[in-house]
Short mmCIF file of the C-alpha atoms (twelve columns), coordinates in Angstrom:
data_MODEL
# 
_entry.id   MODEL 
# 
loop_
_atom_site.group_PDB 
_atom_site.id 
_atom_site.type_symbol 
_atom_site.label_atom_id 
_atom_site.label_alt_id 
_atom_site.label_comp_id 
_atom_site.label_asym_id 
_atom_site.label_seq_id 
_atom_site.Cartn_x 
_atom_site.Cartn_y 
_atom_site.Cartn_z 
_atom_site.pdbx_PDB_model_num 
ATOM 1   C CA . MET A 1   75.871  165.886 269.053 1 
ATOM 2   C CA . GLN A 2   75.259  166.926 272.632 1 
ATOM 3   C CA . SER A 3   72.148  169.023 273.016 1 
ATOM 4   C CA . SER A 4   73.711  171.934 274.872 1 
ATOM 5   C CA . PHE A 5   76.847  173.423 276.349 1 
ATOM 6   C CA . SER A 6   77.202  174.590 279.952 1 
ATOM 7   C CA . ILE A 7   80.106  176.400 281.573 1 
ATOM 8   C CA . GLY A 8   79.226  175.350 285.109 1 
ATOM 9   C CA . ASP A 9   80.300  177.370 288.134 1 
ATOM 10  C CA . PHE A 10  82.188  180.445 286.879 1 
ATOM 11  C CA . SER A 11  83.672  181.161 290.293 1 
ATOM 12  C CA . ALA A 12  85.159  177.649 290.311 1 
ATOM 13  C CA . LEU A 13  87.099  178.581 287.172 1 
ATOM 14  C CA . SER A 14  88.601  181.556 289.016 1 
ATOM 15  C CA . ARG A 15  89.571  179.407 291.986 1 
ATOM 16  C CA . LYS A 16  91.154  176.775 289.756 1 
ATOM 17  C CA . ILE A 17  93.242  179.360 287.917 1 
ATOM 18  C CA . ARG A 18  94.447  181.137 291.046 1 
ATOM 19  C CA . ALA A 19  95.497  177.874 292.670 1 
ATOM 20  C CA . THR A 20  98.019  177.236 289.886 1 
ATOM 21  C CA . THR A 21  101.652 176.714 290.890 1 
ATOM 22  C CA . ARG A 22  104.784 177.793 289.063 1 
ATOM 23  C CA . ALA A 23  105.562 174.159 288.292 1 
ATOM 24  C CA . GLU A 24  102.181 173.729 286.584 1 
ATOM 25  C CA . VAL A 25  102.919 176.720 284.347 1 
ATOM 26  C CA . GLU A 26  106.253 175.170 283.371 1 
ATOM 27  C CA . THR A 27  104.476 171.896 282.571 1 
ATOM 28  C CA . ALA A 28  101.910 173.728 280.422 1 
ATOM 29  C CA . LEU A 29  104.650 175.461 278.447 1 
ATOM 30  C CA . GLY A 30  106.701 172.305 278.044 1 
ATOM 31  C CA . GLY A 31  104.021 169.999 276.682 1 
ATOM 32  C CA . LYS A 32  103.377 169.200 273.026 1 
ATOM 33  C CA . THR A 33  99.642  169.719 273.491 1 
ATOM 34  C CA . CYS A 34  97.741  172.086 275.743 1 
ATOM 35  C CA . THR A 35  94.829  170.805 277.826 1 
ATOM 36  C CA . LEU A 36  92.185  172.873 279.603 1 
ATOM 37  C CA . ASP A 37  94.188  172.391 282.800 1 
ATOM 38  C CA . ASP A 38  97.218  173.797 280.982 1 
ATOM 39  C CA . LEU A 39  95.144  176.737 279.739 1 
ATOM 40  C CA . ALA A 40  94.132  177.484 283.336 1 
ATOM 41  C CA . ALA A 41  97.813  177.503 284.276 1 
ATOM 42  C CA . LEU A 42  98.740  179.863 281.425 1 
ATOM 43  C CA . LEU A 43  95.991  182.284 282.488 1 
ATOM 44  C CA . SER A 44  97.112  182.311 286.123 1 
ATOM 45  C CA . PRO A 45  98.965  185.007 288.081 1 
ATOM 46  C CA . ALA A 46  101.793 182.474 288.382 1 
ATOM 47  C CA . ALA A 47  102.236 182.613 284.607 1 
ATOM 48  C CA . GLU A 48  102.941 186.337 284.484 1 
ATOM 49  C CA . GLU A 49  106.692 185.863 284.970 1 
ATOM 50  C CA . PHE A 50  106.629 183.530 281.940 1 
ATOM 51  C CA . LEU A 51  105.078 186.086 279.569 1 
ATOM 52  C CA . PRO A 52  108.228 186.364 277.378 1 
ATOM 53  C CA . MET A 53  108.226 182.569 276.960 1 
ATOM 54  C CA . MET A 54  104.497 182.576 276.256 1 
ATOM 55  C CA . ALA A 55  104.940 185.310 273.647 1 
ATOM 56  C CA . ALA A 56  107.722 183.352 271.940 1 
ATOM 57  C CA . ARG A 57  105.673 180.153 271.912 1 
ATOM 58  C CA . SER A 58  102.623 182.032 270.648 1 
ATOM 59  C CA . ARG A 59  104.653 183.655 267.857 1 
ATOM 60  C CA . GLU A 60  106.033 180.267 266.839 1 
ATOM 61  C CA . LEU A 61  102.608 178.636 266.657 1 
ATOM 62  C CA . THR A 62  101.023 181.589 264.848 1 
ATOM 63  C CA . ALA A 63  103.739 181.514 262.168 1 
ATOM 64  C CA . LEU A 64  103.476 177.734 261.864 1 
ATOM 65  C CA . ARG A 65  99.696  177.709 261.371 1 
ATOM 66  C CA . PHE A 66  99.069  181.045 259.609 1 
ATOM 67  C CA . GLY A 67  102.397 181.931 257.990 1 
ATOM 68  C CA . LYS A 68  102.952 185.660 257.551 1 
ATOM 69  C CA . THR A 69  99.350  186.536 256.803 1 
ATOM 70  C CA . THR A 70  97.201  189.012 258.730 1 
ATOM 71  C CA . GLN A 71  93.638  189.250 257.465 1 
ATOM 72  C CA . ILE A 72  92.063  192.707 257.236 1 
ATOM 73  C CA . PHE A 73  88.346  193.453 257.579 1 
ATOM 74  C CA . ALA A 74  85.963  196.300 258.372 1 
ATOM 75  C CA . PRO A 75  82.597  196.490 260.141 1 
ATOM 76  C CA . LEU A 76  79.621  197.938 258.279 1 
ATOM 77  C CA . TYR A 77  76.943  199.063 260.719 1 
ATOM 78  C CA . LEU A 78  73.451  198.720 259.242 1 
ATOM 79  C CA . SER A 79  71.305  199.752 262.230 1 
ATOM 80  C CA . ASN A 80  71.660  200.976 265.803 1 
ATOM 81  C CA . PHE A 81  68.092  200.273 266.892 1 
ATOM 82  C CA . CYS A 82  68.073  197.906 269.877 1 
ATOM 83  C CA . ILE A 83  65.432  196.509 272.217 1 
ATOM 84  C CA . ASN A 84  67.938  195.434 274.868 1 
ATOM 85  C CA . ARG A 85  69.147  197.405 277.859 1 
ATOM 86  C CA . CYS A 86  72.760  196.330 278.229 1 
ATOM 87  C CA . ALA A 87  74.402  198.582 280.795 1 
ATOM 88  C CA . TYR A 88  77.709  198.723 278.899 1 
ATOM 89  C CA . CYS A 89  76.500  199.358 275.322 1 
ATOM 90  C CA . GLY A 90  76.034  202.637 273.481 1 
ATOM 91  C CA . PHE A 91  73.111  201.135 271.546 1 
ATOM 92  C CA . ALA A 92  71.141  200.316 274.738 1 
ATOM 93  C CA . ALA A 93  67.440  201.105 274.332 1 
ATOM 94  C CA . ASP A 94  67.413  203.740 277.069 1 
ATOM 95  C CA . ASN A 95  70.358  205.739 275.660 1 
ATOM 96  C CA . ARG A 96  69.327  208.917 273.882 1 
ATOM 97  C CA . ILE A 97  71.276  208.636 270.652 1 
ATOM 98  C CA . PRO A 98  70.189  209.270 267.049 1 
ATOM 99  C CA . ARG A 99  68.704  205.990 265.774 1 
ATOM 100 C CA . ARG A 100 68.989  204.927 262.165 1 
ATOM 101 C CA . LYS A 101 68.601  201.921 259.890 1 
ATOM 102 C CA . LEU A 102 70.250  202.083 256.489 1 
ATOM 103 C CA . THR A 103 68.139  201.580 253.404 1 
ATOM 104 C CA . ILE A 104 69.426  199.050 250.880 1 
ATOM 105 C CA . ASP A 105 70.777  201.888 248.753 1 
ATOM 106 C CA . GLU A 106 72.514  203.421 251.782 1 
ATOM 107 C CA . ALA A 107 74.035  200.065 252.678 1 
ATOM 108 C CA . ARG A 108 75.297  199.734 249.118 1 
ATOM 109 C CA . GLN A 109 76.802  203.227 249.342 1 
ATOM 110 C CA . GLU A 110 78.664  202.350 252.550 1 
ATOM 111 C CA . ALA A 111 79.826  199.090 250.970 1 
ATOM 112 C CA . ASP A 112 81.074  200.911 247.888 1 
ATOM 113 C CA . ILE A 113 83.234  203.137 250.090 1 
ATOM 114 C CA . LEU A 114 84.755  200.127 251.848 1 
ATOM 115 C CA . LYS A 115 85.330  198.335 248.535 1 
ATOM 116 C CA . LYS A 116 87.132  201.354 247.093 1 
ATOM 117 C CA . ARG A 117 89.330  201.457 250.188 1 
ATOM 118 C CA . GLY A 118 90.418  197.895 249.503 1 
ATOM 119 C CA . PHE A 119 88.286  195.794 251.842 1 
ATOM 120 C CA . ASP A 120 87.081  192.383 250.707 1 
ATOM 121 C CA . HIS A 121 85.940  191.027 254.107 1 
ATOM 122 C CA . VAL A 122 83.059  192.956 255.688 1 
ATOM 123 C CA . LEU A 123 81.274  192.377 258.992 1 
ATOM 124 C CA . LEU A 124 77.624  193.484 258.897 1 
ATOM 125 C CA . VAL A 125 76.529  194.759 262.328 1 
ATOM 126 C CA . THR A 126 73.184  195.769 263.812 1 
ATOM 127 C CA . GLY A 127 71.726  196.396 267.212 1 
ATOM 128 C CA . GLU A 128 69.348  193.683 268.385 1 
ATOM 129 C CA . ALA A 129 65.935  194.786 267.107 1 
ATOM 130 C CA . PRO A 130 64.440  192.079 264.873 1 
ATOM 131 C CA . ALA A 131 61.385  194.192 264.036 1 
ATOM 132 C CA . LYS A 132 63.703  196.831 262.549 1 
ATOM 133 C CA . ALA A 133 66.522  194.686 261.128 1 
ATOM 134 C CA . GLY A 134 65.325  191.097 261.022 1 
ATOM 135 C CA . VAL A 135 66.176  188.190 258.770 1 
ATOM 136 C CA . ASP A 136 64.207  189.588 255.777 1 
ATOM 137 C CA . TYR A 137 66.158  192.847 255.859 1 
ATOM 138 C CA . LEU A 138 69.502  191.125 256.415 1 
ATOM 139 C CA . GLU A 139 68.857  188.708 253.551 1 
ATOM 140 C CA . GLU A 140 68.081  191.624 251.220 1 
ATOM 141 C CA . VAL A 141 71.299  193.413 252.205 1 
ATOM 142 C CA . VAL A 142 73.393  190.268 251.773 1 
ATOM 143 C CA . LEU A 143 71.897  189.482 248.360 1 
ATOM 144 C CA . CYS A 144 72.711  193.045 247.327 1 
ATOM 145 C CA . LEU A 145 76.333  192.941 248.514 1 
ATOM 146 C CA . ARG A 146 77.462  189.336 248.178 1 
ATOM 147 C CA . ASP A 147 78.924  189.640 244.681 1 
ATOM 148 C CA . GLN A 148 80.971  192.643 245.769 1 
ATOM 149 C CA . PHE A 149 82.958  190.957 248.575 1 
ATOM 150 C CA . ALA A 150 84.832  187.710 249.152 1 
ATOM 151 C CA . ALA A 151 83.237  187.277 252.583 1 
ATOM 152 C CA . LEU A 152 80.253  188.730 254.438 1 
ATOM 153 C CA . SER A 153 79.991  188.077 258.178 1 
ATOM 154 C CA . ILE A 154 77.205  189.121 260.524 1 
ATOM 155 C CA . GLU A 155 77.088  190.291 264.120 1 
ATOM 156 C CA . VAL A 156 73.390  190.704 264.841 1 
ATOM 157 C CA . GLN A 157 70.718  189.386 267.232 1 
ATOM 158 C CA . PRO A 158 70.820  185.631 267.950 1 
ATOM 159 C CA . MET A 159 68.625  183.676 265.556 1 
ATOM 160 C CA . GLU A 160 67.136  180.249 265.088 1 
ATOM 161 C CA . GLU A 161 68.958  177.587 263.078 1 
ATOM 162 C CA . HIS A 162 66.612  177.856 260.091 1 
ATOM 163 C CA . GLU A 163 67.174  181.623 259.942 1 
ATOM 164 C CA . TYR A 164 70.950  181.154 259.942 1 
ATOM 165 C CA . ALA A 165 70.558  178.552 257.200 1 
ATOM 166 C CA . ARG A 166 68.565  181.032 255.148 1 
ATOM 167 C CA . LEU A 167 71.251  183.704 255.521 1 
ATOM 168 C CA . PHE A 168 73.957  181.155 254.685 1 
ATOM 169 C CA . ARG A 169 72.161  180.382 251.429 1 
ATOM 170 C CA . ALA A 170 71.949  184.109 250.732 1 
ATOM 171 C CA . GLY A 171 75.730  184.432 251.061 1 
ATOM 172 C CA . VAL A 172 76.681  184.976 254.705 1 
ATOM 173 C CA . THR A 173 79.967  183.201 255.411 1 
ATOM 174 C CA . ALA A 174 80.390  183.720 259.168 1 
ATOM 175 C CA . VAL A 175 78.540  184.599 262.370 1 
ATOM 176 C CA . ALA A 176 80.029  186.445 265.343 1 
ATOM 177 C CA . VAL A 177 78.115  186.171 268.621 1 
ATOM 178 C CA . TYR A 178 79.772  187.071 271.898 1 
ATOM 179 C CA . GLN A 179 78.509  185.824 275.229 1 
ATOM 180 C CA . GLU A 180 79.748  189.143 276.703 1 
ATOM 181 C CA . THR A 181 80.441  187.355 280.007 1 
ATOM 182 C CA . TYR A 182 80.287  183.691 280.999 1 
ATOM 183 C CA . ASP A 183 79.706  184.759 284.620 1 
ATOM 184 C CA . ARG A 184 75.968  184.197 284.994 1 
ATOM 185 C CA . THR A 185 75.703  186.489 288.037 1 
ATOM 186 C CA . ILE A 186 77.367  189.435 286.288 1 
ATOM 187 C CA . TYR A 187 75.432  188.651 283.112 1 
ATOM 188 C CA . ASP A 188 72.163  189.140 284.988 1 
ATOM 189 C CA . GLN A 189 73.431  192.403 286.508 1 
ATOM 190 C CA . VAL A 190 74.334  194.086 283.205 1 
ATOM 191 C CA . HIS A 191 71.502  192.836 280.967 1 
ATOM 192 C CA . LEU A 192 68.505  194.734 282.262 1 
ATOM 193 C CA . ALA A 193 65.820  194.245 279.590 1 
ATOM 194 C CA . GLY A 194 65.243  192.576 276.248 1 
ATOM 195 C CA . LYS A 195 65.752  189.086 274.869 1 
ATOM 196 C CA . LYS A 196 69.453  189.293 275.617 1 
ATOM 197 C CA . MET A 197 68.579  188.712 279.275 1 
ATOM 198 C CA . ASP A 198 68.314  185.001 278.391 1 
ATOM 199 C CA . TYR A 199 71.841  183.753 279.163 1 
ATOM 200 C CA . ASP A 200 71.211  180.177 278.022 1 
ATOM 201 C CA . TYR A 201 69.653  181.107 274.689 1 
ATOM 202 C CA . ARG A 202 72.642  183.274 273.851 1 
ATOM 203 C CA . LEU A 203 75.108  180.610 274.989 1 
ATOM 204 C CA . ALA A 204 73.535  178.106 272.585 1 
ATOM 205 C CA . THR A 205 73.662  180.501 269.617 1 
ATOM 206 C CA . PRO A 206 77.107  179.556 268.216 1 
ATOM 207 C CA . ALA A 207 75.979  175.922 268.028 1 
ATOM 208 C CA . ARG A 208 72.781  176.873 266.173 1 
ATOM 209 C CA . ALA A 209 74.778  178.925 263.658 1 
ATOM 210 C CA . ALA A 210 77.296  176.118 263.154 1 
ATOM 211 C CA . ALA A 211 74.529  173.544 262.736 1 
ATOM 212 C CA . ALA A 212 73.038  175.778 260.021 1 
ATOM 213 C CA . GLY A 213 76.207  175.322 257.977 1 
ATOM 214 C CA . MET A 214 78.025  178.578 258.588 1 
ATOM 215 C CA . ARG A 215 81.637  178.379 257.421 1 
ATOM 216 C CA . GLU A 216 82.958  180.246 260.458 1 
ATOM 217 C CA . ILE A 217 81.778  181.066 263.987 1 
ATOM 218 C CA . GLY A 218 83.254  183.793 266.183 1 
ATOM 219 C CA . ILE A 219 82.966  183.817 269.982 1 
ATOM 220 C CA . GLY A 220 84.304  186.173 272.631 1 
ATOM 221 C CA . SER A 221 83.928  187.918 275.979 1 
ATOM 222 C CA . LEU A 222 83.575  191.635 276.629 1 
ATOM 223 C CA . LEU A 223 86.589  192.259 278.839 1 
ATOM 224 C CA . GLY A 224 85.895  194.498 281.803 1 
ATOM 225 C CA . LEU A 225 82.752  192.834 283.139 1 
ATOM 226 C CA . ALA A 226 84.123  189.837 285.069 1 
ATOM 227 C CA . ASP A 227 87.376  188.075 285.959 1 
ATOM 228 C CA . TRP A 228 89.276  188.064 282.666 1 
ATOM 229 C CA . ARG A 229 91.263  184.966 283.608 1 
ATOM 230 C CA . ALA A 230 88.110  182.933 284.170 1 
ATOM 231 C CA . GLU A 231 86.585  184.387 280.984 1 
ATOM 232 C CA . GLY A 232 89.628  183.041 279.135 1 
ATOM 233 C CA . LEU A 233 89.163  179.560 280.560 1 
ATOM 234 C CA . ALA A 234 85.436  179.683 279.774 1 
ATOM 235 C CA . LEU A 235 86.231  180.725 276.197 1 
ATOM 236 C CA . GLY A 236 88.685  177.847 275.851 1 
ATOM 237 C CA . THR A 237 86.150  175.402 277.268 1 
ATOM 238 C CA . HIS A 238 83.423  176.660 274.915 1 
ATOM 239 C CA . LEU A 239 85.780  176.581 271.933 1 
ATOM 240 C CA . SER A 240 86.876  173.033 272.726 1 
ATOM 241 C CA . TRP A 241 83.256  171.860 272.946 1 
ATOM 242 C CA . LEU A 242 82.333  173.568 269.668 1 
ATOM 243 C CA . ARG A 243 85.294  171.989 267.883 1 
ATOM 244 C CA . LYS A 244 84.221  168.516 269.001 1 
ATOM 245 C CA . GLN A 245 80.642  169.040 267.861 1 
ATOM 246 C CA . PHE A 246 81.375  170.917 264.609 1 
ATOM 247 C CA . TRP A 247 84.766  169.748 263.388 1 
ATOM 248 C CA . GLN A 248 84.194  171.108 259.864 1 
ATOM 249 C CA . THR A 249 83.620  174.672 261.086 1 
ATOM 250 C CA . ASN A 250 86.299  177.336 261.400 1 
ATOM 251 C CA . PHE A 251 86.380  179.318 264.665 1 
ATOM 252 C CA . THR A 252 87.643  182.688 265.797 1 
ATOM 253 C CA . VAL A 253 87.927  184.353 269.200 1 
ATOM 254 C CA . SER A 254 87.689  188.089 269.740 1 
ATOM 255 C CA . PHE A 255 88.944  190.025 272.762 1 
ATOM 256 C CA . PRO A 256 86.979  193.292 272.965 1 
ATOM 257 C CA . ARG A 257 87.813  195.499 275.925 1 
ATOM 258 C CA . LEU A 258 85.212  197.982 277.103 1 
ATOM 259 C CA . ARG A 259 85.453  201.370 275.406 1 
ATOM 260 C CA . PRO A 260 83.793  204.736 276.175 1 
ATOM 261 C CA . ALA A 261 80.202  204.812 274.936 1 
ATOM 262 C CA . ALA A 262 76.850  206.508 275.515 1 
ATOM 263 C CA . GLY A 263 75.630  205.670 279.003 1 
ATOM 264 C CA . ALA A 264 79.116  206.224 280.494 1 
ATOM 265 C CA . PHE A 265 79.353  202.685 281.894 1 
ATOM 266 C CA . GLU A 266 82.530  202.108 283.882 1 
ATOM 267 C CA . PRO A 267 84.306  198.711 283.711 1 
ATOM 268 C CA . LEU A 268 83.558  196.456 286.678 1 
ATOM 269 C CA . VAL A 269 87.111  195.084 286.546 1 
ATOM 270 C CA . GLN A 270 90.266  196.518 285.025 1 
ATOM 271 C CA . VAL A 271 91.942  194.619 282.195 1 
ATOM 272 C CA . SER A 272 95.352  195.982 281.246 1 
ATOM 273 C CA . GLU A 273 97.226  195.564 277.968 1 
ATOM 274 C CA . LYS A 274 99.493  193.125 279.803 1 
ATOM 275 C CA . ASN A 275 96.435  191.101 280.866 1 
ATOM 276 C CA . LEU A 276 95.082  191.141 277.313 1 
ATOM 277 C CA . SER A 277 98.436  189.969 275.969 1 
ATOM 278 C CA . GLN A 278 98.544  187.048 278.413 1 
ATOM 279 C CA . LEU A 279 94.991  186.085 277.469 1 
ATOM 280 C CA . MET A 280 95.781  186.066 273.749 1 
ATOM 281 C CA . PHE A 281 99.045  184.149 274.175 1 
ATOM 282 C CA . ALA A 282 97.292  181.546 276.324 1 
ATOM 283 C CA . LEU A 283 94.481  181.016 273.800 1 
ATOM 284 C CA . ARG A 284 96.952  180.717 270.934 1 
ATOM 285 C CA . ILE A 285 98.997  178.083 272.801 1 
ATOM 286 C CA . PHE A 286 95.791  176.244 273.744 1 
ATOM 287 C CA . ASP A 287 94.380  176.231 270.194 1 
ATOM 288 C CA . PRO A 288 97.030  176.915 267.517 1 
ATOM 289 C CA . ASP A 289 94.452  176.864 264.707 1 
ATOM 290 C CA . VAL A 290 91.914  179.367 266.035 1 
ATOM 291 C CA . GLY A 291 91.716  182.796 264.429 1 
ATOM 292 C CA . LEU A 292 92.373  185.558 266.965 1 
ATOM 293 C CA . ILE A 293 90.894  189.004 266.333 1 
ATOM 294 C CA . LEU A 294 92.283  192.307 267.599 1 
ATOM 295 C CA . SER A 295 89.984  195.164 266.646 1 
ATOM 296 C CA . THR A 296 90.240  198.936 266.458 1 
ATOM 297 C CA . ARG A 297 88.958  199.106 270.036 1 
ATOM 298 C CA . GLU A 298 92.676  198.921 270.912 1 
ATOM 299 C CA . GLU A 299 95.198  201.723 270.462 1 
ATOM 300 C CA . ALA A 300 97.469  201.650 267.412 1 
ATOM 301 C CA . ARG A 301 100.614 201.248 269.518 1 
ATOM 302 C CA . PHE A 302 99.351  198.071 271.195 1 
ATOM 303 C CA . ARG A 303 98.001  196.585 267.982 1 
ATOM 304 C CA . ASP A 304 101.295 197.196 266.222 1 
ATOM 305 C CA . GLY A 305 103.199 195.531 269.044 1 
ATOM 306 C CA . MET A 306 101.018 192.413 268.885 1 
ATOM 307 C CA . LEU A 307 101.509 191.833 265.165 1 
ATOM 308 C CA . GLY A 308 102.853 188.343 264.556 1 
ATOM 309 C CA . LEU A 309 102.620 187.315 268.194 1 
ATOM 310 C CA . ALA A 310 99.084  185.895 268.328 1 
ATOM 311 C CA . PRO A 311 96.389  187.826 266.397 1 
ATOM 312 C CA . THR A 312 95.618  186.776 262.839 1 
ATOM 313 C CA . ARG A 313 92.875  189.261 261.984 1 
ATOM 314 C CA . TYR A 314 92.720  193.047 262.323 1 
ATOM 315 C CA . SER A 315 89.938  195.504 261.622 1 
ATOM 316 C CA . ALA A 316 90.957  198.839 260.136 1 
ATOM 317 C CA . GLY A 317 89.452  202.241 259.414 1 
ATOM 318 C CA . SER A 318 86.385  201.324 261.462 1 
ATOM 319 C CA . CYS A 319 83.222  203.340 262.095 1 
ATOM 320 C CA . THR A 320 80.710  202.001 264.635 1 
ATOM 321 C CA . ASP A 321 77.556  203.845 263.594 1 
ATOM 322 C CA . PRO A 322 75.173  203.356 260.647 1 
ATOM 323 C CA . GLY A 323 76.269  205.498 257.722 1 
ATOM 324 C CA . GLY A 324 79.544  206.303 259.458 1 
ATOM 325 C CA . TYR A 325 81.704  205.971 256.368 1 
ATOM 326 C CA . SER A 326 79.589  208.547 254.509 1 
ATOM 327 C CA . SER A 327 79.416  211.078 257.346 1 
ATOM 328 C CA . ASP A 328 81.613  212.913 259.824 1 
ATOM 329 C CA . ASN A 329 78.853  212.862 262.463 1 
ATOM 330 C CA . HIS A 330 79.233  209.824 264.739 1 
ATOM 331 C CA . GLU A 331 76.725  210.620 267.501 1 
ATOM 332 C CA . GLY A 332 74.992  207.260 267.049 1 
ATOM 333 C CA . GLU A 333 78.099  205.092 267.434 1 
ATOM 334 C CA . GLN A 334 78.194  201.928 269.533 1 
ATOM 335 C CA . PHE A 335 81.537  202.859 271.098 1 
ATOM 336 C CA . SER A 336 84.534  205.047 270.300 1 
ATOM 337 C CA . VAL A 337 87.390  203.338 268.511 1 
ATOM 338 C CA . GLY A 338 91.002  203.457 269.700 1 
ATOM 339 C CA . ASP A 339 92.815  203.117 266.368 1 
ATOM 340 C CA . HIS A 340 91.704  205.684 263.769 1 
ATOM 341 C CA . ARG A 341 94.190  204.802 261.025 1 
ATOM 342 C CA . THR A 342 93.152  204.023 257.460 1 
ATOM 343 C CA . ILE A 343 93.454  200.568 255.927 1 
ATOM 344 C CA . ASP A 344 96.512  201.742 253.977 1 
ATOM 345 C CA . GLU A 345 98.240  202.944 257.156 1 
ATOM 346 C CA . VAL A 346 97.485  199.709 258.999 1 
ATOM 347 C CA . CYS A 347 98.625  197.578 256.053 1 
ATOM 348 C CA . GLN A 348 101.892 199.523 255.774 1 
ATOM 349 C CA . VAL A 349 102.722 198.770 259.410 1 
ATOM 350 C CA . ILE A 350 101.945 195.085 258.797 1 
ATOM 351 C CA . VAL A 351 104.289 195.069 255.799 1 
ATOM 352 C CA . ASN A 352 106.982 196.869 257.817 1 
ATOM 353 C CA . LYS A 353 106.766 194.016 260.337 1 
ATOM 354 C CA . GLY A 354 107.577 191.529 257.601 1 
ATOM 355 C CA . LEU A 355 104.007 190.267 257.432 1 
ATOM 356 C CA . ASP A 356 101.482 190.094 254.611 1 
ATOM 357 C CA . PRO A 357 98.150  191.953 254.915 1 
ATOM 358 C CA . VAL A 358 95.440  189.898 253.227 1 
ATOM 359 C CA . CYS A 359 92.158  191.456 252.143 1 
ATOM 360 C CA . LYS A 360 90.869  188.337 250.357 1 
ATOM 361 C CA . ASP A 361 91.781  184.805 251.437 1 
ATOM 362 C CA . TRP A 362 89.123  182.715 249.727 1 
ATOM 363 C CA . ASP A 363 86.786  182.760 246.754 1 
ATOM 364 C CA . ARG A 364 83.005  182.891 246.865 1 
ATOM 365 C CA . GLU A 365 82.869  179.848 244.593 1 
ATOM 366 C CA . PHE A 366 83.733  177.808 247.690 1 
ATOM 367 C CA . GLN A 367 80.466  178.836 249.326 1 
ATOM 368 C CA . MET A 368 78.149  175.798 249.350 1 
ATOM 369 C CA . HIS A 369 74.460  176.227 248.590 1 
# 
């Protein structure tokens, strides 16, 4: 295994994409396999006139690899304490929001609510404050909840390989860790304090989690910070490298667009729904087997329109603050969601589209210890 992954010159990715010709897009769409050069073509401005063809190809591949299934999950926020100062995040240390960490009993109460609503896949989320919500706390929560759900994922501070291995043994099935932006210059501009300032440490995190034995790793970029086309090519490059190093691991890609949050950060670049659609179609064509996540950050109308075209996993009924499912007060949320529908409402739309909403797609007995 190579020791590390590097994206290289981010601006060179932008130049490569924007130099794409119409003929190169046609070649990318006509091939049986999709290379990184083809991905660059599909992300280019020249590819915009081919969006209907890209959507059709993406739909075909999604149906071929995933059938009619759309997996449903919900986030469970455990803590909003954070030592980082990320300019775009509602949890940033300098934002004056109510801070809270759930007790084990409170976490169980939130989990019970999600279980009763029909969820079997839960994503445990914290701010990045190891002294408040470190590996000991996370292990205790996972041990408490693991028999209640088919899958428990985490989106927390980056950890060392031995810590991920410990949480895997406790029952964690997946790790989500987003680079936020692969543009090192922008990364330095928006990460103002805290351990998250270390670009390279964060970039190496998915590999550490995979090496620890995690069943699934999720990567992504926060859209609205840098050139979304180049972010897409960087994601594809990172995904390709991870697949070569960890061929037994399942991978997902998420596409979060910036949402209103405490701190009132304004996007540095605009990413439209059309742009987001092109990005998702391109990634699906590039890697037919990767899980693509479309969260409640997006409006219901857009999410409904994308069903069956590329995404394979949807969140539903989400709250983004600790204790949010037990309370109507959401002053401590990470960001405001765009789709406020319940799991039942989301699942009904999925069914109406001729698809099958899946709340449990594997059994805990498959978890290796």
